[in-house]
C-alpha positions in Angstrom: -36.6 -7.6 13.4 -33.5 -6.6 15.3 -35.0 -3.8 16.7 -37.6 -6.0 18.6 -35.2 -7.8 20.9 -33.2 -4.6 21.9 -35.8 -3.2 24.4 -35.7 -6.8 26.1 -31.9 -6.5 26.8 -30.5 -6.6 30.0 -29.0 -3.6 31.9 -26.1 -5.2 33.2 -22.6 -4.8 31.4 -21.5 -6.7 28.6 -20.3 -7.0 25.4 -22.4 -6.8 22.1 -21.7 -8.2 18.6 -23.6 -6.9 15.7 -23.6 -9.8 12.7 -24.8 -9.6 8.7 -27.0 -11.9 7.0 -24.2 -14.7 6.8 -23.4 -14.4 10.7 -20.1 -12.4 10.2 -19.4 -10.0 13.2 -19.6 -6.7 11.7 -18.9 -4.7 14.9 -17.9 -5.6 18.5 -18.8 -3.1 21.4 -18.6 -2.9 25.0 -21.3 -1.4 27.3 -21.7 -0.3 30.9 -25.7 -1.1 30.1 -26.3 -3.3 27.4 -29.8 -2.0 26.6 -28.7 1.5 26.8 -25.7 1.5 24.6 -27.5 -0.5 22.0 -30.3 1.6 21.8 -28.4 4.4 21.0 -27.8 2.9 17.7 -31.3 3.1 16.7 -32.2 6.4 18.4 -33.1 9.9 16.6 -30.6 10.3 13.5 -28.2 7.6 14.7 -24.7 7.5 15.4 -22.5 10.3 14.3 -20.1 8.1 12.0 -21.1 7.4 8.7 -19.3 4.2 8.8 -21.2 2.9 11.9 -24.5 4.1 10.3 -23.7 2.0 7.4 -22.9 -0.8 9.8 -26.3 -0.5 11.6 -28.0 -0.9 7.8 -26.2 -4.1 7.4 -26.8 -5.7 10.7 -29.3 -8.5 11.0 -28.4 -10.1 14.4 -27.3 -9.1 17.3 -25.3 -11.1 20.0 -24.4 -10.0 23.5 -22.4 -11.6 26.2 -22.7 -10.4 30.1 -19.9 -10.2 32.3 -19.7 -8.9 35.9 -18.0 -5.8 35.4 -17.4 -3.1 33.1 -13.7 -3.7 33.4 -14.3 -7.3 32.5 -16.0 -6.0 29.5 -13.3 -4.0 28.5 -10.8 -7.0 28.1 -13.2 -9.0 26.6 -14.1 -6.6 23.7 -10.5 -6.0 23.2 -10.1 -10.1 22.8 -13.1 -10.3 20.4 -11.8 -7.6 18.2 -8.6 -9.3 17.7 -10.4 -12.8 17.0 -12.9 -11.6 14.7 -11.3 -8.6 13.3 -14.7 -6.9 12.6 -15.0 -4.9 9.6 -16.5 -1.8 11.4 -14.2 -1.6 14.1 -11.0 0.2 14.4 -8.3 -2.4 13.7 -4.8 -2.6 13.8 -3.4 -2.5 10.1 -1.3 -5.7 11.0 -0.7 -7.7 14.4 2.8 -8.7 13.9 4.5 -9.4 17.5 7.9 -7.5 18.1 10.6 -9.4 19.2 11.4 -9.4 23.2 14.2 -10.9 25.4 12.8 -13.3 27.7 14.7 -14.2 31.1 13.2 -17.4 32.7 13.4 -16.2 36.3 10.7 -18.8 37.3 13.5 -21.7 37.1 15.8 -22.3 39.4 18.7 -21.6 37.0 17.2 -19.1 34.4 17.6 -18.9 31.0 18.0 -15.7 28.6 16.0 -16.3 25.3 14.7 -14.1 22.1 10.8 -14.7 21.9 8.0 -13.2 19.9 5.5 -14.6 22.2 5.1 -13.3 26.1 2.6 -15.5 28.1 2.0 -15.2 31.3 4.4 -18.0 32.8 6.3 -16.0 35.1 9.2 -15.2 33.1 10.6 -11.4 32.9 10.3 -9.8 29.2 12.0 -6.8 28.2 11.1 -4.9 25.0 9.6 -4.8 22.8 12.6 -4.3 20.2 12.0 -2.6 16.8 13.6 -5.4 15.0 14.9 -8.6 15.6 18.4 -7.7 15.0 18.4 -5.3 17.6 17.4 -7.9 20.2 19.6 -10.6 18.9 22.8 -8.0 19.3 21.3 -7.4 22.7 21.5 -11.1 23.5 24.9 -11.8 21.9 26.4 -9.1 24.4 24.8 -10.8 27.1 26.4 -14.4 26.0 29.6 -12.9 25.7 29.6 -11.1 29.0 28.1 -13.7 31.5 28.2 -17.2 31.5 24.4 -17.9 31.2 23.4 -21.6 30.1 21.9 -22.2 26.6 21.1 -25.8 27.3 17.3 -26.6 27.7 17.5 -29.0 30.8 15.2 -28.5 33.6 17.8 -28.0 36.2 18.3 -29.6 38.8 16.0 -32.3 38.4 17.3 -33.0 34.6 21.3 -32.7 34.4 24.0 -34.3 31.9 26.8 -36.6 33.4 29.4 -34.1 32.4 29.9 -30.4 31.2 28.9 -29.6 27.6 31.5 -27.4 25.2 30.2 -24.2 26.4 32.3 -25.0 29.8 35.2 -25.7 27.9 35.2 -22.6 25.8 34.5 -20.6 29.0 30.8 -19.6 28.0 29.3 -21.3 31.1 30.4 -22.5 34.7 28.5 -25.7 34.4 25.8 -25.1 37.3 24.4 -28.4 35.5 27.2 -30.5 37.6 27.4 -28.3 40.5 30.5 -26.5 39.5 28.5 -23.4 40.1 26.2 -23.0 42.7 22.7 -21.6 42.7 23.4 -18.6 44.5 26.2 -17.2 42.3 24.2 -18.2 39.1 21.1 -16.2 40.4 23.8 -13.2 41.6 24.8 -13.2 37.6 21.3 -13.4 36.6 20.2 -10.4 38.8 23.0 -8.2 37.4 21.6 -9.0 33.8 18.0 -8.1 34.9 19.3 -4.7 36.1 21.1 -4.1 32.7 17.9 -4.9 30.7 15.7 -2.4 33.1 18.2 0.2 31.9 19.5 0.6 35.9 23.0 0.1 34.3 24.8 3.2 36.4 25.3 1.5 39.7 26.3 -1.7 38.4 28.7 -0.2 36.2 30.5 1.3 39.0 30.4 -2.0 40.9 31.8 -4.0 37.8 34.6 -1.2 37.6 35.5 -1.2 41.1 35.9 -5.3 40.6 38.1 -4.6 37.7 40.4 -2.1 39.4 40.7 -4.5 42.3 41.8 -7.4 39.8 44.3 -5.5 38.4 45.8 -4.1 41.6 46.4 -7.9 42.5 47.9 -8.5 39.1 44.8 -10.8 38.9 44.3 -9.8 34.7 42.6 -12.8 33.8 39.6 -11.6 36.4 40.3 -8.0 35.3 39.5 -9.0 31.8 36.4 -10.6 32.6 35.3 -7.7 34.3 36.5 -5.5 31.3 34.1 -7.8 29.1 31.3 -7.3 31.1 31.7 -3.4 31.2 31.8 -3.3 27.5 28.7 -5.4 27.4 27.1 -3.1 29.5 27.8 -0.2 27.4 26.8 -2.2 24.4 23.4 -3.0 25.7 22.9 0.5 26.8 23.5 1.9 23.1 21.1 -0.7 22.0 18.1 0.4 24.3 18.7 4.0 25.6 17.6 6.2 22.7 17.0 9.3 24.7 17.1 10.4 28.3 13.9 11.8 29.1 13.3 12.4 32.9 13.1 10.7 35.9 10.7 8.0 36.8 9.0 5.0 34.6 6.0 5.5 32.7 4.7 4.9 29.0 4.1 7.9 26.7 1.2 7.6 24.2 1.3 9.8 20.7 -0.8 9.1 17.6 -1.0 10.9 14.1 -3.3 10.5 11.6 -3.7 11.4 7.7 -7.0 10.6 6.2 -8.1 6.9 6.3 -4.7 6.1 8.0 -3.7 6.5 11.7 -0.4 5.5 13.8 0.1 5.4 17.1 3.5 5.2 19.0 3.8 3.8 22.7 7.3 4.7 24.3 8.5 2.8 27.1 10.3 4.7 29.8 12.2 3.2 32.9 14.1 4.9 35.2 14.1 8.0 33.3 15.5 6.4 30.1 13.3 5.4 26.7 14.2 1.9 26.4 11.5 0.9 23.5 9.0 1.8 21.2 5.8 -0.1 19.6 3.9 1.1 16.6 0.3 0.7 16.3 -1.2 1.2 12.7 -4.7 1.5 11.9 -6.9 1.8 8.6 -10.4 3.3 7.9 -10.6 5.8 10.6 -11.3 8.8 8.5 -14.5 9.1 10.4 -13.4 8.4 13.7 -12.6 10.9 16.5 -9.3 11.3 17.9 -10.7 9.8 21.1 -11.7 6.6 19.5 -8.4 6.2 17.8 -6.3 6.9 21.2 -8.6 4.2 23.0 -8.1 1.6 20.2 -4.3 2.3 20.8 -4.4 2.1 24.5 -6.6 -1.4 24.1 -4.5 -2.9 21.5 -1.4 -2.0 23.4 -2.7 -3.7 27.0 -5.5 -5.5 26.7 -5.7 -7.5 23.3 -4.2 -10.7 23.8 -4.7 -11.0 27.5 -2.1 -10.5 30.3 0.8 -10.7 28.0 1.2 -7.4 27.0 0.6 -6.1 30.7 3.8 -7.9 32.3 6.0 -4.7 32.8 3.4 -2.2 33.4 4.4 1.4 34.6 3.0 3.4 37.2 1.8 6.1 34.9 0.4 6.4 31.5 0.4 9.8 29.7 -1.8 10.8 27.1 -2.4 13.5 24.8 -6.1 13.8 25.2 -8.6 12.5 27.6 -10.6 9.4 26.9 -14.0 8.3 28.5 -12.9 5.0 29.5 -9.8 6.2 31.4 -11.2 5.2 34.8 -12.0 1.8 33.8 -8.7 1.3 32.1 -7.2 2.3 35.1 -9.0 -0.2 37.3 -8.0 -3.1 34.8 -4.4 -2.1 34.7 -4.0 -1.5 38.3 -5.3 -4.8 39.3 -2.9 -6.5 36.6 0.3 -4.7 37.8 -0.5 -5.2 41.4 -0.3 -1.5 42.2 -1.9 2.0 41.5 -1.6 2.9 37.8 -2.8 6.5 36.7 -3.7 7.4 33.5 -3.0 11.4 33.1 -3.1 14.0 30.4 -0.3 16.4 30.9 -1.1 20.4 30.3 2.1 21.7 30.8 5.8 21.1 31.9 7.9 17.8 31.5 4.7 15.6 30.9 3.7 17.8 27.9 7.0 17.5 26.5 7.2 13.9 26.8 3.6 13.4 25.1 5.1 15.4 22.2 7.9 13.2 22.1 5.4 10.4 21.5 3.4 12.3 19.3 6.4 13.0 16.9 7.1 9.3 17.0 3.9 8.5 15.7 4.3 11.1 12.8 7.5 9.8 11.8 6.1 6.1 11.9 3.0 7.5 9.6 5.5 9.1 7.3 7.2 5.9 6.8 4.2 4.2 6.1 3.0 6.5 3.6 6.2 6.4 1.8 6.1 2.6 2.0 2.5 2.3 0.8 3.1 4.6 -2.1 6.6 3.7 -3.3 7.4 7.3 -3.3 10.7 8.3 -2.8 9.8 11.9 -2.3 10.7 13.7 1.1 8.4 13.1 3.7 6.0 15.7 4.8 7.5 18.5 6.9 6.5 18.5 10.8 4.9 21.8 10.1 2.1 20.4 7.8 1.3 17.9 10.8 0.8 20.6 13.2 -1.4 22.4 10.7 -3.6 19.3 10.5 -4.0 19.1 14.2 -4.8 22.8 14.7 -7.3 23.3 12.2 -8.5 19.5 12.7 -8.1 18.7 8.9 -9.0 15.1 7.8 -5.5 14.7 5.8 -1.9 16.1 6.6 -1.9 18.9 3.7 1.1 17.8 1.7 -0.4 19.7 -1.4 -1.5 23.4 -0.7 -2.9 25.9 -3.2 -3.6 29.5 -2.4 -5.9 31.8 -4.5 -5.7 35.4 -4.8 -7.2 38.2 -6.8 -5.8 41.2 -8.1 -6.7 44.7 -9.8 -6.1 48.4 -9.6 -9.5 50.2 -8.4 -11.3 47.3 -10.6 -9.0 47.4 -13.5 -7.4 44.6 -15.5 -8.7 41.9 -12.5 -6.3 38.8 -12.5 -7.0 35.7 -10.6 -3.8 33.7 -9.5 -3.0 30.4 -7.9 0.3 29.2 -6.4 1.1 25.4 -5.5 3.3 24.2 -2.5 4.2 20.7 -2.0 6.0 19.4 1.2 5.6 23.3 2.3 8.0 24.3 -0.6 7.1 26.0 -4.0 6.0 23.8 -7.0 6.4 26.6 -9.8 4.9 24.2 -12.3 1.7 24.1 -10.9 1.4 27.9 -10.7 -1.5 29.3 -12.8 -2.6 32.7 -13.7 -6.0 34.2 -15.6 -7.4 37.4 -16.6 -10.9 37.6 -15.0 -13.6 37.2 -18.0 -16.5 38.5 -16.0 -17.2 42.1 -15.5 -17.0 42.2 -11.9 -15.2 45.5 -11.2 -14.3 45.6 -7.5 -16.4 42.8 -6.5 -13.6 40.2 -5.0 -16.0 37.7 -4.1 -17.2 37.1 -7.8 -13.5 37.4 -8.9 -12.7 34.4 -6.4 -15.8 32.5 -7.4 -14.7 32.7 -11.2 -10.8 32.0 -10.5 -11.6 28.9 -8.3 -14.2 27.4 -10.6 -12.0 27.8 -13.8 -8.7 26.6 -11.9 -10.3 23.6 -10.5 -12.0 22.7 -13.6 -9.0 23.0 -15.6 -6.9 21.1 -13.0 -9.3 18.0 -13.1 -9.4 18.3 -17.0 -5.7 18.0 -17.2 -6.0 15.0 -14.8 -4.1 16.6 -12.1 -5.1 15.7 -8.3 -6.6 18.6 -6.5 -4.7 19.8 -3.7 -5.5 18.8 0.0 -5.9 22.3 1.3 -7.2 25.4 -0.5 -6.2 28.9 1.0 -8.3 31.7 0.0 -6.7 35.0 0.9 -9.2 36.9 2.7 -12.1 36.6 5.1 -15.3 34.9 5.6 -17.2 36.3 2.4 -14.0 35.0 0.0 -14.4 31.9 2.0 -18.1 31.4 0.9 -17.4 32.5 -2.7 -14.6 29.7 -3.1 -17.2 27.0 -1.5 -19.8 28.2 -4.0 -17.4 27.6 -6.6 -16.3 24.2 -5.7 -19.9 23.2 -4.6 -20.7 22.8 -8.4 -17.4 20.4 -8.9 -18.4 17.1 -7.2 -14.8 15.7 -7.7 -13.7 18.6 -5.1 -15.9 17.5 -2.4 -13.0 16.3 -0.2 -11.0 19.2 -0.8 -10.4 21.2 2.5 -10.8 25.0 2.4 -9.8 27.8 4.5 -9.3 31.6 4.4 -6.6 33.7 5.9 -7.3 37.3 6.5 -4.6 39.6 6.5 -5.4 42.1 9.3 -5.5 39.8 12.6 -4.2 36.9 10.5 -7.5 35.1 11.4 -8.1 31.7 9.8 -11.7 31.2 8.8 -13.1 27.5 8.4 -16.4 26.4 6.6 -17.6 24.4 9.8 -17.0 27.2 12.4 -18.7 30.5 13.0 -15.5 32.0 14.8 -12.0 32.2 13.4 -8.9 30.1 14.3 -6.3 32.2 15.8 -2.9 30.5 15.2 0.1 31.1 17.4 2.1 33.8 15.5 5.6 32.3 16.8 4.7 28.9 15.3 5.5 27.5 12.1 1.9 26.7 10.7 1.2 30.4 10.7 4.4 31.2 9.0 3.7 28.8 6.3 0.2 30.0 5.5 1.5 33.6 5.4 4.3 32.8 3.1 2.0 30.6 0.7 -0.4 33.9 0.8 2.2 36.2 0.1 3.5 34.3 -2.7 0.2 33.9 -4.5 -0.3 37.9 -3.9 3.1 38.1 -5.6 2.4 36.2 -8.3 -1.0 38.0 -9.3 0.3 41.6 -8.6 3.0 40.7 -11.4 0.7 39.7 -13.8 -1.9 42.5 -12.8 1.0 45.1 -13.6 2.0 43.5 -16.5 -1.4 43.6 -18.1 -1.5 47.4 -17.1 1.6 48.0 -18.5 0.4 46.4 -22.0 -2.7 48.3 -21.9 -0.7 51.6 -21.4 1.7 50.5 -24.4 -1.3 49.6 -26.5 -3.4 52.9 -26.0 0.0 54.9 -26.7 0.9 53.1 -29.9 -2.9 53.4 -31.2 -2.0 57.3 -31.4 0.9 56.8 -34.0 0.1 57.0 -37.6 1.0 53.7 -39.4 0.7 51.6 -36.0 -2.2 49.3 -36.5 -3.3 46.5 -34.5 -0.8 44.2 -36.1 2.0 46.1 -35.3 0.9 46.9 -32.0 0.8 43.3 -31.0 4.2 42.6 -32.4 5.8 45.3 -30.4 4.0 44.1 -27.2 5.6 40.4 -27.7 9.1 42.1 -28.2 9.4 44.9 -25.8 6.1 44.1 -23.4 5.8 47.9 -22.0 6.1 51.7 -22.8 9.2 51.9 -20.5 11.3 48.9 -22.5 10.2 50.6 -25.8 11.0 54.2 -24.9 14.6 53.1 -24.2 14.8 50.7 -27.0 17.0 52.0 -30.0 15.9 52.7 -33.5 17.9 49.5 -34.6 16.2 47.2 -31.9 12.8 48.4 -33.1 13.8 48.0 -37.0 14.8 44.4 -36.2 11.1 43.8 -35.5 9.5 42.2 -38.7 7.4 44.8 -40.5 9.3 47.8 -39.3 11.7 50.3 -40.7 14.1 52.5 -39.5 12.0 55.5 -40.8 8.9 54.0 -38.8 11.3 53.2 -35.7 12.5 56.9 -35.6 8.7 57.9 -36.0 8.0 56.0 -32.8 10.6 57.3 -30.7 9.8 60.6 -31.5 6.4 60.4 -30.5 7.0 58.4 -27.2 9.9 60.9 -26.4 
């Protein structure tokens, strides 16, 4: 039995692998104490996550690897996840490598290359770039602006007997045959490194001064070369500099989630300039916590694959929320960097704004992915919907929202109304209204229950998907009534339901005893208010129409010769007492079954 060996596990740090009956790795985890961590899977009610509970039920074997420190366990866990792709770990959706610019500074005469691999070989790597087109354009600018060699000779040990074609067309100064000294060549490489690091302002001023000096001495050939260098500096800056975000160097991490999917964005800031973005995509994370997803992003970015992702670490990582393993990550990455690296969760000011920038990038990447996966050309979800998901901790971004309301006048003519909003805009084809069949009078709870039950059942019968979020106009009682109706409909189990109370604009959720107060200045509350008010308008309009029709019917019933058939005909034609009273005899006589004499009798009675 698997549980028999657990009590004999070591208390040292390490990594554990759960395997199924065929030996396939189901899950990889790390532990400060292997015994305590593994025992927790079989203690009491077991893990909180349904996915991990399922994993434990399938596991028939356990393998452990003991390491020296918790830091080593963290790195080993990341590498084993990347190697085995366990079904129950949070995994990257795809592990494609992004292009980098590589400068082989460990060579006497460095080269500048495009690569997708970043081994720990002493070279300097710049990126990642979001596409190979951008990195090739940057490399082309460098090749035109500087005379970097493109040959593969291991200079100075290997060298040709004469310069190649690049020398004759002015693209290389032939250091291979000593026509350019090593010091001159490395000074040029230093300028290239400065540009790639984003520090272009000082270098631009130096090159511009050289250009003016050359022009003043009528050395127009040199001035032209310096002008080419200036153009190259500006071109690379345009490619890399997306946004000026403030002083210092740091990495910003944000994430967004929607049901089973999540996307993370890591923004690379150097010397106050945003130089690049890497996106991480995850699947099957519906039951995972925000902290677990954020930890997976940090692991994937800095630990998976070894030292290659840690070749250009900043002094600071900014995260949107805290993670338990932050001290361990700090220790591992500080050692890799050779200096202190601090993980921080800003709560105000510039740092919080920067993390919001990373979050917005993650949301954008998630929306790109949703559109790509669905093949839909519809507009992406409004930012307000992402804010609403985050604030209410919904499982999915509520792209489709319905709101239910009931209207009556002191219990008379009660009606239920449901409006539908898609991507924060009304979708009137999905509006529905109904007369309340039950004799509930002023009982709003029973009316809400009937409206929700009939509406949801009809929507499913018509094979229309239920919305991501159902908003109920009211408080705790109305929310309970809606939940009671949905409990009878198994297909409605995943739909989120909230109630919005008018007085304090409190939001009630089924799993929280106290209401949530949304910021009255922010768009999420404004959207909910707009949807609630539209449902009320739609319902009260129908209620007034029914009351007007009832009044007209009762008035017409008093007129001799106007039976139920003629009453229905007048209702369909005029709709209300007011419209009938202002009609002419000719208008009434045009209704089938009516004469001018009967029309005159009706108007005499009504007037």
